[in-house]
C-alpha positions, 0 to 999 in steps of 0.5 A, spaced: 655 123 064 647 119 067 646 112 069 643 107 063 636 108 066 636 115 065 640 115 058 635 110 055 629 115 057 633 120 054 636 118 048 636 110 046 629 108 047 624 111 041 631 110 036 632 102 039 628 097 035 631 101 029 637 099 032 635 092 032 634 093 025 627 094 025 624 087 025 622 084 032 618 078 030 625 076 025 629 079 032 625 074 036 626 068 031 634 069 032 634 069 040 629 064 039 634 058 034 639 060 040 635 058 046 633 052 042 641 050 040 643 052 048 636 047 051 632 051 053 625 049 053 618 049 057 618 042 059 622 041 066 618 034 069 622 034 075 618 031 081 622 036 086 617 042 084 611 043 088 603 042 086 602 050 085 608 050 080 608 045 076 601 047 071 605 052 068 613 054 066 615 061 068 620 065 065 623 072 067 626 077 062 631 081 065 632 087 061 627 085 056 627 091 051 622 091 046 621 084 047 625 079 043 628 074 048 620 076 051 617 074 044 622 067 044 620 065 050 613 065 048 614 061 042 618 056 046 612 054 050 613 059 056 607 062 060 607 066 064 613 070 061 615 076 065 617 082 062 622 087 066 624 093 064 625 100 067 623 103 060 617 105 060 617 106 052 619 100 051 614 096 055 609 100 052 611 098 045 612 091 047 604 091 049 602 095 044 605 093 037 608 086 039 604 082 044 599 080 039 605 075 035 604 068 036 600 069 043 604 073 046 598 077 049 596 071 053 603 069 056 606 076 057 607 079 065 609 086 063 613 089 070 617 096 070 623 095 075 630 095 075 633 088 074 636 088 081 630 085 086 625 083 081 626 076 081 623 075 087 617 080 085 616 076 079 615 070 082 616 065 089 623 062 090 624 055 087 619 057 082 621 059 075 624 054 069 628 060 065 631 066 067 634 071 061 638 077 062 640 078 054 642 083 048 648 087 053 644 088 060 648 085 065 653 091 063 648 096 064 649 094 072 652 100 076 658 095 079 660 088 079 658 086 086 650 088 083 652 082 078 654 077 083 647 078 088 643 079 081 646 071 080 645 069 087 637 072 086 637 068 079 640 061 084 634 063 089 629 064 083 630 058 079 627 051 080 632 045 080 633 044 072 631 052 071 635 055 065 639 061 066 642 065 059 646 071 058 648 075 053 653 080 054 659 084 051 666 083 053 669 089 054 675 088 058 680 089 052 681 096 051 681 099 044 685 104 042 685 111 038 680 110 032 677 104 033 673 106 040 669 110 034 663 104 033 658 105 028 651 102 031 647 103 025 645 108 019 639 109 015 637 115 010 634 118 016 638 116 022 645 115 025 648 112 030 656 112 033 659 110 040 665 112 042 668 108 048 673 111 054 676 106 058 675 110 066 679 104 069 679 096 070 672 095 072 668 101 067 667 104 060 664 109 059 659 109 053 658 116 049 652 115 043 651 120 038 645 120 035 645 124 028 636 124 025 635 128 020 628 132 019 626 137 013 630 142 016 636 139 016 640 134 020 640 134 028 645 131 033 644 128 040 649 125 045 649 121 051 654 118 055 653 113 061 658 107 064 658 100 062 662 095 066 667 091 064 665 083 065 670 078 064 668 072 062 672 067 066 669 071 073 662 071 071 663 063 071 666 063 077 660 067 079 655 063 077 659 057 081 659 061 087 652 062 086 649 054 086 649 054 078 652 050 073 655 053 067 654 049 061 656 053 055 660 060 054 664 062 049 663 068 043 657 068 040 653 071 034 656 080 033 661 079 038 656 078 043 658 073 049 653 066 051 653 064 057 648 058 059 647 056 066 642 050 069 640 050 077 642 043 079 
């Protein structure tokens, strides 16, 4: 078993775009529609913002990957958009392959860093218009205490009226038997399946089994990492304790939980 950072470096990062369907701009369009439906936009009009902050709508994408949320935020008019990820491979893919999409090159600020503590480095406190942590990034944190701390960082970073959006899988209901084998994606040359092992009330061990096809046949690579089991009600409570007002909390597309909160 390894942690999420090493797991992506060793196995998933080079295949992540394929896992998402292979078309990042198209995936970004889906995220754009979700953010629009939640009411996330780059205009704020608050008199509480400082003169230095009024001229820009800073957004931070925590766990940006190849940029599906980053590109959506750019299309919504946010600039700059700070794209945070621990994966050098995925950040390079974002900047090299997708930064020219929709004017993203001018707005994009890549930051290779753990999402814990990244907000203080990304922008001054009280200056950020939107923070997103999507694509099941929250469960990659080591412990629930890290989630609580991150929400406090979000509340400090946001300006009044600023948005926070998280999407994640609710793994609190344990699967049993063969239901624990989950197909992720398959194509002519790749097949990814994951197996879930429930460790305790807070943790599930994810085993990824990747088969790749070459001229000499099929090769299997495997890796495992822990993910947090985050109860939806608990996350809402933690947002409230951090000073964030939850406006939307339900299960969205592909079984992902969607939470939207605003800083009053």
